[in-house]
C-alpha positions as CSV (number, residue, x, y, z in Angstrom):
1,M,66.7,110.1,-114.0
2,T,65.8,107.7,-111.1
3,T,62.8,108.8,-109.0
4,I,62.6,108.2,-105.2
5,K,59.0,108.2,-103.9
6,L,58.7,109.9,-100.6
7,R,55.9,109.9,-97.9
8,W,55.8,111.9,-94.7
9,A,55.6,109.9,-91.5
10,E,52.8,110.7,-89.1
11,S,53.4,113.4,-86.4
12,T,56.1,115.1,-88.4
13,D,56.5,118.6,-89.7
14,Q,55.4,118.3,-93.3
15,T,56.3,121.9,-94.2
16,L,60.0,121.2,-94.2
17,P,61.7,121.1,-97.6
18,L,62.1,117.6,-99.2
19,P,65.7,116.3,-99.9
20,A,67.2,118.6,-102.5
21,Y,70.5,119.1,-104.4
22,E,71.9,122.5,-103.5
23,S,73.9,122.9,-106.7
24,A,73.7,121.7,-110.3
25,G,76.7,119.4,-109.8
26,A,75.9,118.1,-106.4
27,A,76.0,114.3,-106.0
28,G,74.2,114.3,-102.6
29,A,70.8,115.7,-101.8
30,D,70.5,117.3,-98.3
31,L,68.4,115.5,-95.6
32,R,66.9,117.6,-92.8
33,A,66.3,116.9,-89.1
34,N,62.5,116.6,-88.5
35,L,62.3,117.3,-84.8
36,P,58.9,119.0,-84.2
37,E,59.1,118.1,-80.5
38,G,62.4,120.0,-80.1
39,A,66.1,120.1,-80.7
40,V,68.5,117.4,-79.7
41,T,71.8,118.2,-78.0
42,L,74.7,115.8,-78.5
43,A,77.4,116.0,-75.9
44,P,81.0,115.2,-77.0
45,G,81.2,111.5,-77.8
46,A,77.4,111.1,-77.9
47,R,75.3,109.8,-80.7
48,A,71.6,109.9,-81.5
49,L,69.2,108.7,-84.2
50,I,67.7,111.8,-85.8
51,S,64.5,111.4,-87.8
52,T,64.1,112.9,-91.2
53,G,60.3,112.3,-91.0
54,L,60.4,110.6,-94.4
55,H,59.6,107.1,-95.7
56,M,61.2,106.3,-99.1
57,A,60.4,103.9,-101.9
58,I,63.8,103.3,-103.6
59,P,63.6,101.4,-106.9
60,H,64.9,97.8,-107.0
61,G,68.5,97.8,-108.2
62,F,69.3,101.0,-106.2
63,E,70.2,102.1,-102.7
64,V,70.4,105.4,-100.9
65,Q,73.8,106.0,-99.2
66,V,73.6,108.5,-96.3
67,R,76.8,110.5,-95.8
68,P,78.1,113.2,-93.5
69,R,78.0,116.9,-94.5
70,S,81.5,118.1,-94.8
71,G,80.9,121.5,-93.2
72,L,79.4,120.0,-90.1
73,A,82.2,117.5,-89.9
74,L,84.9,120.2,-90.2
75,K,83.4,122.9,-88.1
76,H,81.8,120.8,-85.3
77,G,83.1,117.2,-85.5
78,L,79.6,116.0,-86.4
79,T,79.6,112.8,-88.4
80,L,77.6,109.7,-89.2
81,I,78.7,106.7,-87.1
82,N,77.9,104.2,-89.8
83,S,79.1,106.2,-92.8
84,P,78.0,105.6,-95.4
85,G,74.7,104.3,-94.1
86,T,72.7,102.2,-96.6
87,I,69.0,102.4,-97.1
88,D,67.9,99.3,-99.0
89,S,65.3,99.3,-101.8
90,D,62.9,97.1,-99.7
91,Y,63.0,99.3,-96.5
92,R,59.9,101.3,-95.9
93,G,60.4,102.6,-92.4
94,V,61.1,106.2,-91.4
95,V,64.6,107.2,-92.4
96,G,66.8,108.1,-89.5
97,V,70.4,109.4,-89.5
98,I,72.8,108.2,-86.7
99,L,74.7,111.4,-85.9
100,G,77.8,111.3,-83.7
101,N,79.6,114.2,-82.1
102,T,83.4,113.7,-82.3
103,G,84.0,117.3,-81.4
104,Q,85.0,118.8,-78.1
105,E,81.9,120.8,-77.5
106,A,78.2,119.9,-77.3
107,F,76.3,120.4,-80.6
108,T,72.6,121.1,-80.9
109,V,70.7,119.6,-83.8
110,E,67.9,122.0,-84.6
111,H,64.6,121.2,-86.3
112,G,64.9,121.7,-90.0
113,M,68.7,121.6,-90.0
114,R,70.5,120.0,-92.9
115,I,72.2,117.0,-91.2
116,A,73.3,114.6,-93.9
117,Q,73.3,114.0,-97.6
118,M,71.9,111.1,-99.5
119,V,73.4,109.7,-102.6
120,V,71.3,107.4,-104.9
121,A,73.5,104.6,-106.3
122,P,73.0,101.5,-108.4
123,V,73.5,98.1,-106.7
124,V,74.8,94.9,-108.2
125,Q,74.1,91.7,-106.2
126,A,76.8,89.1,-106.6
127,G,76.7,85.3,-106.5
128,F,79.0,83.5,-104.1
129,N,80.9,80.3,-104.9
130,L,83.2,78.4,-102.5
131,V,86.3,77.2,-104.3
132,D,89.5,75.3,-103.4
133,S,91.9,78.0,-104.5
134,L,92.0,81.6,-105.9
135,D,94.1,83.1,-108.7
136,D,97.4,84.6,-107.8
137,T,98.1,88.3,-108.0
138,A,101.3,90.4,-107.6
139,R,100.0,91.7,-104.2
140,G,98.9,88.3,-102.9
141,A,98.0,88.4,-99.2
142,S,100.5,91.2,-98.2
143,G,99.5,94.7,-97.2
144,F,96.3,94.2,-95.2
145,G,94.9,97.7,-94.6
146,S,97.1,99.2,-97.4
147,T,98.6,98.3,-100.7
148,G,101.8,97.4,-98.9
149,A,103.6,100.0,-101.0
150,T,106.3,102.1,-99.3
């Protein structure tokens, strides 16, 4: 098991639950809005950076992916604008979630609300080499944006 070290940011509500898996088979741990100064209302089409109040120390060779919660997306049109967001292992700032309201009604993000989920994933860094040609494949250059299959 990989361990993510957490630290509360100053001026945050440190009584909120830490990220947690809500079931034995859950891939994502829920992140909560840390809004001790009050709720944030998102009009339709609006977006906002919502603080979790947490700093993270992610081990080298891993990332944390931040993803939408399916219930909020289905019921309210709430999503993450940069989904999945990536938190790099060398980032130590406060973790924020960029929420966007794609719904038709305003949505209020309440203090302590579960707003996103985080998935811890391994990272492989690649080397990059410029070459004169690439190997041929059956697909080749066709089907940009799809497999080209009908």
